[in-house]
C-alpha positions as CSV (number, residue, x, y, z in Angstrom):
1,M,97.8,4.7,190.9
2,A,97.5,8.1,192.5
3,K,94.7,10.3,191.2
4,P,96.1,13.4,189.3
5,A,95.5,16.8,190.9
6,P,92.5,18.6,189.4
7,K,93.0,21.2,186.8
8,E,92.1,24.6,188.1
9,N,92.3,26.2,184.6
10,R,92.2,24.8,181.1
11,R,92.4,26.9,178.0
12,Y,92.8,26.3,174.3
13,V,94.9,28.7,172.4
14,D,94.0,28.7,168.7
15,M,96.6,30.6,166.6
16,W,95.7,31.0,163.0
17,A,98.1,30.0,160.1
18,L,96.6,32.8,157.9
19,P,95.4,35.5,160.2
20,G,94.8,38.1,157.5
21,A,92.2,36.0,155.9
22,H,90.4,34.9,159.1
23,P,86.9,36.3,159.5
24,S,87.6,37.2,163.2
25,N,89.8,40.0,161.9
26,V,86.6,41.8,160.8
27,E,85.0,41.1,164.2
28,F,88.2,42.3,165.9
29,M,88.1,45.7,164.2
30,Q,84.3,46.0,164.9
31,K,85.0,45.5,168.6
32,L,87.4,48.5,168.6
33,T,84.4,50.8,168.9
34,T,83.5,49.2,172.3
35,A,87.1,49.0,173.7
36,E,87.7,50.5,177.1
37,T,91.4,50.6,176.6
38,N,94.1,52.5,174.7
39,Q,96.0,49.2,174.1
40,F,94.4,48.9,170.6
41,T,96.4,50.4,167.8
42,T,95.6,51.0,164.2
43,H,98.4,48.5,163.3
44,M,97.0,45.4,164.9
45,D,95.5,42.2,163.6
46,A,93.7,39.4,165.3
47,V,95.9,36.3,165.1
48,G,94.2,33.9,167.4
49,T,91.5,33.1,169.9
50,V,91.4,31.6,173.4
51,S,88.7,29.4,174.8
52,E,88.1,28.3,178.4
53,Q,86.8,25.0,179.5
54,N,84.3,24.8,182.3
55,I,85.8,22.1,184.6
56,E,82.4,21.0,185.9
57,T,80.5,20.8,182.6
58,D,83.4,20.2,180.2
59,E,81.9,22.9,178.0
60,W,84.2,25.3,176.0
61,K,83.6,29.0,175.5
62,R,85.6,31.4,173.4
63,T,86.7,34.2,175.8
64,H,89.7,36.0,174.4
65,L,91.3,37.4,171.2
66,V,95.0,37.6,170.6
67,G,96.3,40.7,168.7
68,L,99.6,41.2,166.9
69,R,101.3,44.5,166.4
70,T,101.8,44.3,162.7
71,D,103.8,47.6,162.4
72,V,106.7,46.1,164.3
73,W,106.4,42.5,163.1
74,H,105.8,43.2,159.4
75,A,107.5,46.5,158.9
76,D,106.8,47.7,155.3
77,K,109.4,49.2,153.1
78,Q,108.1,52.8,153.7
79,E,108.6,52.3,157.5
80,L,112.0,50.9,157.0
81,N,113.0,53.8,154.7
82,Q,111.8,56.3,157.3
83,A,113.8,54.5,160.0
84,V,116.9,54.6,157.8
85,A,116.4,58.3,157.0
86,T,116.2,59.0,160.7
87,I,119.4,57.1,161.4
88,K,121.2,59.0,158.6
89,S,120.0,62.4,159.8
90,Q,121.2,61.7,163.3
91,R,124.5,60.4,162.0
92,R,125.0,63.5,159.8
93,K,124.5,65.7,162.9
94,Q,127.1,63.7,164.8
95,L,129.6,64.1,162.0
96,K,128.9,67.8,161.8
97,Q,129.5,68.2,165.6
98,Q,132.8,66.4,165.2
99,I,133.9,69.3,162.9
100,K,132.2,72.1,164.7
101,R,130.1,71.7,167.9
102,N,127.8,74.6,167.3
103,G,126.9,77.1,164.6
104,R,127.1,77.0,160.8
105,L,130.0,75.5,158.9
106,N,132.2,77.6,156.6
107,K,133.0,76.5,153.1
108,N,136.0,74.3,154.0
109,Q,134.2,72.8,157.0
110,Q,131.2,72.0,154.8
111,K,133.5,70.3,152.3
112,K,135.0,68.3,155.1
113,L,131.6,67.2,156.3
114,E,130.5,66.0,152.8
115,N,133.7,64.0,152.5
116,S,133.0,62.4,155.9
117,V,129.4,61.7,154.9
118,S,130.5,60.0,151.6
119,T,132.9,57.6,153.4
120,D,130.9,56.9,156.5
121,N,129.5,53.3,156.8
122,I,126.3,54.4,158.5
123,M,125.4,56.8,155.8
124,S,125.5,54.0,153.2
125,I,123.0,51.6,154.8
126,K,119.8,50.7,153.0
127,S,116.4,49.6,154.3
128,G,117.3,45.9,153.6
129,D,120.3,46.2,155.9
130,V,118.3,47.0,159.1
131,E,116.5,44.6,161.4
132,K,113.3,46.1,162.9
133,R,111.1,43.0,163.5
134,R,109.9,42.6,167.0
135,M,107.1,40.5,168.4
136,V,104.3,42.2,170.4
137,L,101.2,40.2,171.3
138,K,98.2,41.5,173.3
139,L,95.4,39.5,175.0
140,F,91.9,40.9,175.1
141,K,88.8,39.6,177.0
142,T,85.9,39.5,174.5
143,S,83.3,37.4,176.3
144,T,81.8,40.4,178.1
145,E,79.9,43.3,176.6
146,R,83.0,45.4,176.2
147,V,86.5,44.5,175.2
148,R,89.1,44.6,178.0
149,W,92.9,44.4,177.7
150,C,94.3,41.5,179.8
151,G,98.1,41.8,179.1
152,T,100.9,42.2,176.7
153,I,104.0,40.1,175.9
154,E,106.8,41.6,173.9
155,Q,110.2,40.7,172.7
156,I,113.1,42.5,174.4
157,T,115.7,42.5,171.6
158,T,118.4,44.5,173.5
159,T,118.6,41.7,176.2
160,E,118.5,39.0,173.6
161,V,121.5,40.3,171.7
162,H,123.9,40.5,174.6
163,N,122.7,37.2,176.1
164,S,123.1,35.5,172.7
165,I,126.6,36.9,172.3
166,G,127.6,35.7,175.7
167,S,126.2,32.2,175.3
168,K,126.8,31.8,171.6
169,R,123.2,30.6,171.2
170,S,120.0,32.5,170.2
171,L,118.2,33.1,173.5
172,L,114.8,34.8,173.5
173,T,113.6,37.3,176.1
174,F,110.1,38.5,176.8
175,A,108.6,41.2,179.0
176,V,105.0,40.7,180.2
177,I,102.9,43.7,181.2
178,L,99.7,42.9,183.1
179,P,96.9,45.1,184.3
180,R,96.7,46.1,187.9
181,M,100.3,44.9,188.5
182,S,103.1,47.3,189.2
183,M,105.9,44.9,188.2
184,V,107.0,43.8,184.7
185,T,107.6,40.1,184.5
186,Q,110.6,39.1,182.3
187,I,110.6,35.6,180.9
188,Q,114.2,34.6,179.9
189,Q,115.3,31.7,177.9
190,N,118.3,30.0,179.6
191,H,121.4,28.3,178.2
192,R,122.3,24.9,179.6
193,T,125.1,22.7,178.3
194,F,124.0,19.7,176.3
195,R,120.3,20.6,176.6
196,I,118.8,21.5,173.2
197,P,115.1,21.9,174.2
198,S,114.3,25.4,175.3
199,I,114.1,26.3,179.0
200,Y,112.5,29.6,180.2
201,T,112.5,30.9,183.7
202,F,110.9,33.9,185.4
203,G,109.8,35.2,188.7
204,F,106.1,36.2,189.4
205,Y,105.2,38.3,192.4
206,H,101.9,37.4,194.0
207,N,100.5,37.7,197.5
208,N,103.7,39.3,198.8
209,R,105.8,36.5,197.6
210,M,108.1,36.0,194.6
211,W,107.4,32.6,193.0
212,N,110.1,31.0,190.9
213,L,108.8,29.4,187.7
214,S,110.2,27.5,184.8
215,L,108.9,26.3,181.4
216,K,110.8,23.4,180.0
217,R,110.2,22.1,176.6
218,H,110.0,18.3,176.2
219,W,112.9,16.4,174.7
220,V,110.5,14.4,172.5
221,S,107.0,15.5,171.8
222,I,104.4,15.5,169.0
223,G,103.9,19.3,169.2
224,A,105.6,22.1,171.2
225,D,105.1,20.8,174.7
226,Y,106.3,22.5,177.9
227,D,106.2,21.5,181.5
228,L,105.3,24.4,183.9
229,A,106.9,24.2,187.4
230,V,106.8,26.5,190.4
231,D,109.7,26.3,192.9
232,G,110.8,23.1,191.3
233,K,107.4,21.4,191.6
234,P,105.0,20.6,188.8
235,L,102.2,23.2,188.2
236,G,100.9,22.4,184.7
237,E,101.8,22.1,181.1
238,I,101.4,23.6,177.6
239,D,100.3,20.8,175.3
240,G,101.1,21.8,171.7
241,R,98.9,20.4,168.9
242,L,100.7,18.9,165.9
243,C,97.6,18.4,163.8
244,S,96.8,22.1,163.4
245,F,97.2,24.8,160.8
246,G,98.6,27.3,163.3
247,S,100.5,26.8,166.6
248,D,97.6,25.7,168.7
249,S,98.0,24.4,172.3
250,Y,96.1,23.5,175.5
251,V,97.2,25.3,178.6
252,D,96.6,23.3,181.8
253,I,97.3,24.7,185.2
254,D,96.9,22.5,188.3
255,S,95.1,23.6,191.5
256,H,97.5,26.0,193.3
257,E,97.6,29.4,194.9
258,L,98.8,30.9,191.5
259,S,96.0,29.2,189.5
260,S,93.5,31.5,191.1
261,C,95.4,34.5,189.9
262,T,93.8,35.6,186.6
263,Q,96.9,37.7,185.6
264,F,99.1,34.6,186.0
265,V,96.9,32.4,183.9
266,D,96.8,35.2,181.2
267,M,100.6,35.4,181.3
268,I,101.0,31.7,180.6
269,T,98.3,32.0,177.9
270,L,100.3,34.8,176.3
271,F,103.5,32.8,176.3
272,S,101.8,29.8,174.6
273,A,100.6,32.2,171.9
274,T,104.2,33.2,171.1
275,V,105.5,29.7,170.4
276,G,104.6,29.7,166.7
277,Y,106.7,32.9,166.3
278,H,109.9,31.6,168.0
279,K,111.5,30.4,164.8
280,A,111.1,33.7,163.0
281,M,112.2,35.6,166.2
282,R,115.4,33.6,166.3
283,R,116.1,34.3,162.6
284,S,115.9,38.1,163.2
285,L,117.9,37.7,166.4
286,R,120.7,36.1,164.5
287,R,120.8,39.0,162.1
288,R,121.1,41.4,165.0
289,V,123.9,39.5,166.7
290,K,125.8,39.2,163.4
291,A,125.5,43.0,162.9
292,A,126.7,43.7,166.4
293,L,129.7,41.4,166.1
294,N,130.6,43.1,162.8
295,G,130.5,46.5,164.4
296,N,127.2,47.4,162.7
297,S,125.0,47.8,165.8
298,H,123.1,50.6,164.0
299,H,121.5,47.9,161.8
300,H,119.6,46.8,164.9
301,L,116.7,49.3,165.3
302,I,115.5,49.7,168.9
303,E,112.0,51.1,169.5
304,D,111.5,53.8,172.1
305,E,108.8,51.5,173.7
306,E,111.4,48.9,174.3
307,L,113.9,51.3,175.7
308,R,111.2,52.6,178.2
309,L,111.0,49.1,179.7
310,R,114.7,49.6,180.7
311,H,114.3,53.0,182.3
312,N,115.5,53.4,185.9
313,G,112.4,54.4,187.9
314,R,114.7,55.7,190.7
315,A,116.6,58.1,188.6
316,A,116.3,61.7,189.4
317,A,114.0,63.7,187.1
């Protein structure tokens, strides 16, 4: 029997079932004072840790924290009310411009505006009608004296909606932003006929070459297991743990040119940290798709941060 290729990297991603009650949340906030990055926000909770295994000694060491942007994942009623108020204000301006492009309205025009406002569907929406939930996870190195940002993975809801409408399935999309890398990596769930387990593909640019990668979930597995492949050849796996309170997993990457790239390993680590959120993400995605198909696209709130990821860098200023 052939000896398996040695593992270049082995990490354990420990995602907590009850992050708000976890003692590392206190530690996370204390580390803010030493952070050399603006990636920390006031609306962030620690939701998991990452440990690395020393291949030679088999010893494990906790090296990273995973942070969740709670303001976009758990939007409170006040935030939703503010978002709805902004939508209504913008809509009222649009209705006004339809009557008179510039200047103040006269009495009859004002009456016409109020009639339009009272019958307009957008002006009748409530906070419970809109979908604002979006997943944003950040990885921080904590095993050194100062906290260092290692990457962000975030849900791209705009791409998800049109892909899901076209395929008639809920397909997730992620953008990964990594330090010292000029390119954003997009991880896209694909639709394949008669294949139920998820398949994600992405391209990763490293050493002047674009590598083609895939993450294929197992048909049958105890936890959420994925096979990682590069250019069609095995590269590693994400081994999900069933007997855990959160969505824990081992990340194993075989010896390869990519395994020596820290940003690549951090990206796979970030993806594994999202797995426990996929079910909730698909629920909110279905709400967005339903709203779009019903002509209520304004129910899908899109953040400016997400729109900036779609900006054309070659456009004239």
